[in-house]
C-alpha positions in Angstrom: -0.3 0.1 0.0 1.1 3.9 -0.2 -0.3 6.8 0.9 -0.6 9.8 -2.2 -2.3 12.4 -3.1 -4.7 11.6 -5.5 -5.8 13.7 -8.8 -9.2 15.4 -8.9 -10.2 12.6 -11.6 -8.9 9.5 -9.5 -10.9 11.0 -6.2 -14.2 11.4 -7.9 -14.1 7.5 -10.0 -13.2 6.1 -6.7 -16.0 8.0 -4.5 -18.6 7.5 -7.1 -18.2 3.7 -7.2 -17.8 3.4 -3.1 -21.0 4.8 -1.0 -20.0 8.2 -0.2 -21.4 11.5 0.8 -22.0 14.3 -1.4 -19.5 16.7 0.2 -16.8 13.9 -0.9 -17.2 14.4 -4.5 -14.7 15.8 -7.2 -17.1 18.7 -8.2 -17.1 19.5 -4.1 -13.2 19.7 -4.4 -13.8 22.4 -7.2 -15.6 24.1 -5.3 -13.3 24.4 -2.1 -10.4 25.3 -4.6 -12.7 28.3 -6.3 -13.3 29.5 -2.9 -9.5 29.7 -1.7 -10.2 27.1 0.5 -7.0 25.0 1.6 -8.4 21.6 0.3 -6.5 18.3 0.2 -7.5 14.8 -2.1 -5.4 12.2 -0.5 -5.6 8.4 -0.4 -4.1 4.8 -0.4 -3.4 2.9 -3.6 -2.8 -0.8 -3.8 0.3 -2.5 -5.5 -1.4 -2.3 -8.6 -2.2 1.6 -8.0 -5.7 0.8 -7.7 -7.2 3.6 -5.2 -8.6 1.6 -2.0 -9.0 4.8 0.1 -9.5 8.6 -0.6 -10.6 11.6 1.2 -11.1 15.5 0.6 -9.8 17.7 3.8 -10.0 21.0 4.7 -7.5 23.0 6.2 -8.2 26.2 8.3 -5.8 28.4 9.9 -6.1 28.3 13.8 -4.0 30.0 16.5 -2.3 31.7 13.5 0.6 29.3 13.0 -1.5 25.9 12.9 -4.2 24.4 10.9 -7.7 22.4 11.9 -8.0 19.9 9.3 -11.2 18.5 8.7 -12.9 15.4 6.6 -16.6 16.2 5.5 -18.0 12.8 5.9 -14.8 11.5 5.0 -12.8 9.9 4.3 -14.2 7.2 2.3 -12.8 3.3 2.6 -13.5 0.1 4.1 -13.7 1.0 7.9 -13.8 -2.7 8.9 -10.1 -3.0 7.0 -8.4 -2.5 10.0 -5.0 -2.7 8.5 -6.1 -0.3 5.8 -7.6 2.3 8.3 -4.2 2.0 10.4 -2.1 2.6 7.7 -4.3 5.5 6.1 -4.6 7.4 9.2 -0.9 6.7 10.2 0.2 8.6 6.9 -2.3 11.0 7.3 -1.0 12.2 10.5 2.5 12.4 9.1 1.4 14.4 6.2 -0.8 16.8 8.4 2.5 17.3 10.5 4.3 18.5 7.4 1.3 20.6 7.0 1.5 22.2 10.8 -1.9 20.4 11.6 -3.0 21.4 15.2 -5.8 18.5 15.0 -8.1 16.7 12.7 -11.9 15.7 13.0 -13.6 13.5 10.9 -17.4 12.2 10.7 -17.4 9.0 8.7 -20.5 8.2 6.7 -20.4 5.1 8.6 -23.7 3.6 9.8 -24.2 2.5 13.5 -27.6 1.7 14.0 -31.0 1.5 12.2 -34.1 2.4 13.9 -37.5 3.1 12.7 -39.3 7.1 13.6 -40.3 5.9 16.6 -36.5 5.4 18.1 -36.9 1.7 18.5 -33.7 0.0 17.2 -34.2 -2.5 14.3 -30.4 -3.1 13.6 -26.9 -2.2 15.4 -24.5 -2.7 12.8 -20.8 -4.4 13.4 -18.6 -1.0 14.5 -17.0 -2.1 17.9 -13.9 -2.5 16.2 -14.0 0.4 14.0 -14.1 2.3 17.4 -11.3 0.6 19.0 -9.0 0.8 15.6 -9.7 4.5 15.6 -9.4 5.1 19.3 -6.2 3.1 19.2 -4.8 5.4 16.6 -5.4 8.3 19.3 -8.8 9.4 18.0 -11.2 10.5 20.5 -14.8 10.1 20.1 -17.1 13.4 20.8 -20.1 11.0 21.6 -23.6 10.4 20.6 -25.0 13.2 20.0 -28.6 14.1 19.3 -30.3 17.4 18.1 -28.6 20.4 16.0 -25.3 21.5 16.2 -23.7 24.9 14.2 -20.7 22.9 13.6 -20.9 19.2 13.6 -22.5 17.4 11.3 -26.3 16.1 11.9 -25.7 12.4 13.4 -29.1 11.3 12.3 -30.6 10.7 8.5 -34.1 9.7 7.6 -33.3 7.0 4.5 -36.0 5.5 2.2 -34.5 2.4 0.7 -35.5 2.1 -2.9 -33.7 -1.5 -3.6 -35.9 -3.8 -5.5 -38.8 -0.8 -5.1 -41.2 0.0 -7.5 -43.1 3.5 -7.4 -46.5 1.2 -6.8 -44.9 -0.3 -4.0 -43.7 2.9 -2.7 -47.1 4.4 -2.7 -48.4 1.5 -0.9 -46.0 1.5 1.6 -46.5 5.1 2.7 -49.2 5.9 5.4 -52.5 7.3 4.7 -51.9 11.1 4.4 -48.8 10.5 2.5 -50.5 8.1 0.4 -53.4 10.7 0.0 -51.4 13.5 -0.9 -49.2 11.9 -3.2 -52.2 10.3 -4.9 -53.6 13.9 -5.2 -50.7 15.5 -6.5 -50.8 12.8 -9.1 -54.6 13.4 -10.1 -54.2 17.2 -9.8 -51.4 17.9 -12.2 -49.0 19.7 -10.1 -46.3 19.7 -12.3 -42.1 20.1 -11.5 -39.6 21.5 -13.3 -35.9 22.4 -12.1 -35.2 26.5 -11.5 -32.3 27.7 -12.7 -29.5 29.9 -10.9 -31.1 33.2 -11.8 -34.2 31.9 -10.3 -33.1 31.3 -6.7 -35.3 34.0 -5.5 -37.9 31.5 -6.2 -36.7 29.0 -4.0 -35.7 31.3 -1.2 -39.0 32.9 -1.1 -40.3 29.2 0.1 -37.5 29.0 2.5 -38.1 32.3 4.1 -41.8 31.2 4.4 -40.8 28.1 6.1 -38.2 29.5 8.2 -40.2 32.1 9.6 -43.1 29.4 10.2 -40.7 26.9 11.8 -38.2 29.4 13.3 -35.1 28.3 12.1 -32.0 30.4 9.8 -31.6 29.1 6.5 -28.2 29.5 5.0 -27.4 32.4 2.6 -27.9 33.2 -1.1 -24.1 32.5 -2.1 -24.3 29.0 -0.3 -26.8 28.1 -2.9 -25.5 29.9 -6.0 -21.8 28.5 -5.5 -23.0 24.9 -5.5 -25.4 25.9 -8.4 -22.5 27.3 -10.5 -20.1 24.2 -9.2 -22.1 21.0 -8.9 -23.7 20.6 -12.6 -26.2 17.9 -12.3 -25.1 16.8 -9.2 -27.4 19.5 -7.8 -31.4 20.5 -8.6 -33.3 23.3 -7.3 -37.1 21.6 -8.3 -40.3 24.0 -8.0 -43.6 22.5 -8.1 -46.0 24.8 -9.8 -49.8 24.9 -11.1 -50.4 25.1 -14.9 -53.4 26.8 -14.8 -53.8 26.6 -18.8 -54.0 22.7 -18.2 -55.4 22.5 -14.6 -58.2 24.8 -15.6 -59.6 22.8 -18.7 -58.9 19.6 -16.4 -61.4 21.1 -13.8 -64.0 21.8 -16.5 -64.0 18.3 -18.0 -64.4 16.9 -14.6 -67.2 19.3 -13.8 -69.2 18.1 -17.2 -68.2 14.6 -16.5 -69.7 14.6 -12.8 -73.0 16.8 -14.9 -73.3 13.4 -17.2 -73.2 11.5 -14.1 -75.8 13.6 -12.1 -78.2 13.6 -15.1 -78.0 9.8 -15.6 -78.4 9.2 -11.7 -81.9 11.2 -12.2 -82.9 9.7 -14.8 -82.6 5.9 -13.4 -84.2 7.5 -10.2 -87.2 8.8 -12.5 -87.8 5.5 -13.8 -87.4 4.1 -10.3 -88.0 6.2 -7.5 -86.9 3.5 -5.1 -83.3 3.0 -6.7 -81.6 3.6 -3.2 -78.0 3.1 -5.1 -78.9 5.6 -7.9 -79.6 7.8 -4.9 -76.6 7.5 -3.6 -74.8 7.8 -6.6 -76.5 11.0 -7.2 -75.6 12.5 -3.8 -72.0 11.8 -4.0 -71.8 13.2 -7.7 -73.4 16.2 -6.7 -70.8 16.5 -3.7 -67.9 15.7 -6.2 -69.3 18.5 -8.3 -69.8 21.1 -5.9 -66.0 20.3 -4.7 -64.9 20.4 -8.4 -66.4 23.9 -9.1 -64.8 25.7 -6.0 -61.5 24.4 -7.1 -62.5 25.6 -10.9 -63.2 29.3 -9.5 -60.3 29.3 -6.8 -58.4 28.3 -10.2 -59.7 31.1 -12.3 -59.1 33.5 -9.7 -55.6 32.6 -9.3 -55.0 32.7 -13.0 -56.7 36.0 -12.9 -54.4 37.4 -10.1 -50.9 35.2 -11.1 -50.8 34.5 -14.7 -50.9 30.9 -16.0 -48.5 29.7 -13.5 -48.2 29.6 -9.9 -45.2 28.4 -7.9 -46.3 26.5 -4.7 -43.3 24.8 -3.6 -39.5 24.7 -4.3 -36.4 22.4 -3.0 -33.0 21.8 -3.3 -31.3 18.5 -3.8 -27.6 17.0 -3.8 -27.1 13.8 -5.9 -24.7 11.2 -6.5 -24.3 7.6 -7.7 -25.6 6.5 -4.0 -28.6 8.8 -3.1 -30.7 11.6 -3.9 -30.2 13.6 -1.1 -33.3 16.4 -0.1 -31.4 19.2 1.4 -34.0 21.4 2.0 -37.3 23.2 1.2 -39.9 24.9 1.7 -43.6 25.7 0.5 -46.2 28.9 0.4 -48.0 28.8 3.6 -51.2 30.5 1.4 -51.8 27.5 -1.1 -50.0 24.6 1.0 -53.4 23.1 0.2 -52.1 22.1 -3.2 -49.2 19.8 -1.4 -46.3 21.2 -3.8 -44.2 19.6 -1.2 -45.6 16.1 -1.8 -45.5 16.9 -5.6 -41.7 17.7 -5.2 -40.7 14.5 -3.5 -42.6 12.2 -5.3 -41.0 13.3 -8.6 -37.3 13.3 -7.1 -38.3 9.8 -5.8 -39.0 8.7 -9.2 -35.9 10.5 -10.5 -33.7 8.3 -8.2 -35.9 5.5 -9.5 -35.2 5.9 -13.1 -31.5 6.6 -12.3 -30.9 3.3 -10.5 -29.9 5.6 -7.6 -30.6 2.8 -4.3 -31.3 5.5 -1.5 -33.5 8.7 -1.4 -32.2 10.7 1.7 -34.7 12.4 3.6 -31.6 14.1 5.4 -31.1 15.1 9.1 -33.6 14.8 12.2 -32.7 15.4 15.6 -32.7 11.8 17.3 -35.2 13.0 19.7 -38.2 10.9 19.0 -40.6 12.4 21.9 -43.5 14.5 21.3 -41.9 17.5 22.4 -38.9 17.4 19.7 -38.0 20.4 17.8 -38.7 18.5 14.8 -41.4 16.2 15.9 -43.5 17.4 12.7 -40.5 16.7 10.4 -40.2 13.4 11.9 -44.0 12.3 11.4 -43.7 13.7 7.8 -40.6 11.5 7.0 -41.9 8.6 8.8 -45.2 8.6 6.5 -43.2 7.5 3.8 -42.0 4.3 5.4 -38.4 5.5 5.7 -35.8 4.0 7.8 -33.8 6.4 10.5 -29.9 5.8 10.2 -27.7 6.6 13.3 -24.0 7.7 12.2 -21.0 6.8 14.3 -20.4 10.4 14.9 -17.6 12.7 15.2 -13.7 11.9 16.4 -11.0 14.4 16.9 -7.2 13.7 16.4 -4.8 15.9 18.1 -1.7 15.9 15.7 0.9 18.3 17.6 -0.5 17.4 21.4 1.1 19.9 23.3 -0.1 22.6 21.4 -4.1 21.3 21.2 -3.9 20.7 24.9 -3.2 24.4 25.3 -5.7 25.3 22.6 -8.1 23.3 24.2 -8.0 25.1 27.5 -8.2 28.5 25.6 -11.5 27.2 24.3 -12.9 26.6 28.0 
């Protein structure tokens, strides 16, 4: 084995083939370099010069003369291969010493437990040897944290396993609310398209609505713009919208069909006044017609006010060959009855199915499964899709310059 600096291409090829987070993509290296961040891509090659481990690391100044190294959800390797892990980090430590590192932090994309959305453990993965190996190398585990942290990555993700699943099966597995709303957006023809970077304001307006409603602080425009410009097809910003030029004719056709059904039921009752089946059908069709007319009147009014199209929700996604990640999203509070967010979720789940991507990642949750959790509503929403909760092994810190790091830790305290 040999520890080397990797080319962008070699790094990207390896992480595309091995389960990894979107932060460990070649396009993220491009982004960091474009932002002027001190960025390193290193790895291990075997005797045939095949890459068997890789990681993207950033380094930022600390205490003026040192650097803090970090690998966001990395590095990427078989963490159960003790020999490889030991070799990688011993070599990496020497590498970081040459670059005047104070300490290193990693949060490997390695699952610790699988749970349901009630917090019940479904499976515990074999990670004891991983913890022992990292601790023997000098890493300190920062604990099995819950909640949201401004620095550390979220340790809990809600993930829908798409392997061997069809669209019909996924709908069948949803709870009644998710099933009803998904079928509703399919029937009502809520459309979805990708926004461009010039249309970021549309996405941001929905995020503002959501952050005001749920009291959280969203990232700034620069975060999204930089990724839209650098990530190419590895990022998507879908918007759900109503196209009144098709929606209104569909409603008009529905009203006409119901009127015909009503006339038919009336004729049957006229022939046979005690026909209870026809009477029930008549009442049902009249209720449906009334609801359809309400929708039609609303649609005509909204078209008059907003024009032919009305955006109702938008979201931001990261994509790699392993998973589609629902990173952020918001919807209009005024038009929430159109269920635009459900249209986006269903559109992107189908995107994953069509592209042979195994997982749909609803992304972070707090890990607090109580009714008082800050994200209790979000957990309920994600639970409704029959997703699993994956709890990751967490953050590890490695002091590189032990004396200086001890002083640094005292100063922080």
